N, C-alpha and C positions, 0 to 999 in steps of 0.2 A: 620499480628501485633496484637496482645491483645491490646484494649484501655480500656479507663476508666469504660465503660460501659458495659464490661463483667466482672469486679468482683466490687462488695462493694466498696464504698470512704473509709470506714473505713478501709481496705485492704491498700488502697493507703495511706493515713495516716502513720500507722505501717508501711508499708515499707520504706517511705521515712525518718520517726523520728525515728525510732527504727533499722530495718534493714541494712539501707545504711552508718549510719554513723558505725555501728558496723563490719561488712563484709568488707566496703571500708577502713577502716582506719587499719583493721587485714591485707588485702591485700595487699595494697599499703604503709601503713609507715611499718607495721609488717612483711612484708615479703620481698617485691620491695626493699625497702628501705635497707634493713639490708641487701638483696645479695647484692645491687650495694655497698655500703658501704664498705665492704670485700675487694674489688679489688680497690675501688677508694673514691676521700676524701668525708667527708660528706656533701659537697656544692655539689658535683657531683652528690650523691644519689639523696640529696633533688629534684634538678632541674630536675632529670630523672623520678624518681615517683611522682612529678608535671605534668611534661610535659603527661606521661600516665593515669594520673587521670584527665585530662582536656581531653584525648583523648577519655578517656574510655565512658566519659559521655554524648558524640557525638552530642553537641548543642555548633553550632560558636559561635553564640550572644553570650553566657556565657564564651564562653572559656578562654578566658583573667583572667574574675573573678574567675574558675574554677583553671584556674594556679595557680593565686595565693593565692588561697588557701590553694592549694596544697602546696605551700611554706612554708606559716606559720604552719600548722600544722606538714610537715615535720622538720621546723625550733623547735616549741614547742617538737615534738617527741626525735630530738637530744639532744636538752637542758636539758628536764627533764627525758627522760628518760623512761615515763611512757606512753601505749597507752592508758589508761584509761582517760586521762587529755586531750588527742586529741579527744578520740570519745566522750566527752562530751563536748569539743568546738563545733566539727561538729555536734550533736545533735541540741547543742543551735543555731548554724546556721540556719541548715534546718530548727527549729520551726519559728525564726524569719521572715526566705524568707516567709516561707507558712502563718503566718499570715500576714505579708505586702506588699505580692508580688501585691496585687490590688492596691495599693498607689503607687509600685515603677514602674508599667509596664505601658506604656501606646498603644496607638493604633499600633504604628509603634517599637514594642518592648523594649527594657531596657530604661528608663528614666535616664538621666546623673545621675542625682540626689543618683541614686542607685549606680553608679560607685565609689561615694566619700562616701556613706554610707557604705557600706560592706567592707572597707580594714579599715576603722578607727572603724568601730565594732568588726571587726576579734581583729584590735586590742589592744582595752580597754579589752576586753575579758581575752584577754592574760595577761593584768598586770593585771587586778580583780584578776584572779584565780593564778599568779605569789603571790601576794600580801597575799593572803588566805595560799597560801601553805608556803610562809615565816615565815608567823606567827602562824601558826598550829606547825611547825618545832622547831620555836624560841623562843617560849612562857611557 
């Protein structure tokens, strides 16, 4: 297994902030969600792609939060029909976690505060983007 000491830290940052949001959203929302939605409901497609998204990350401690993020990403994608917005939100989520992880993680794992901040932050981010797109198209 390749560990962080095998590649420069800058590669890890670029991978987390740029490649992961782009390729994960392209695959989980752009391909998986759309294919499942062809045969099942939008809600079923969101649930399935979110579960796959959580399993893909292979991190049991974060799986509930990753699943929840997948639900939000899927919902936004279905509502807006725009993968770019979801990629942006995923990028901002990773960026926030990158800078706040030391404050949100304690010695035993994730701080309970993280479980409250994370969903609220994603929801507020969605509202801000919704308002911005509303004003852009209605002004």
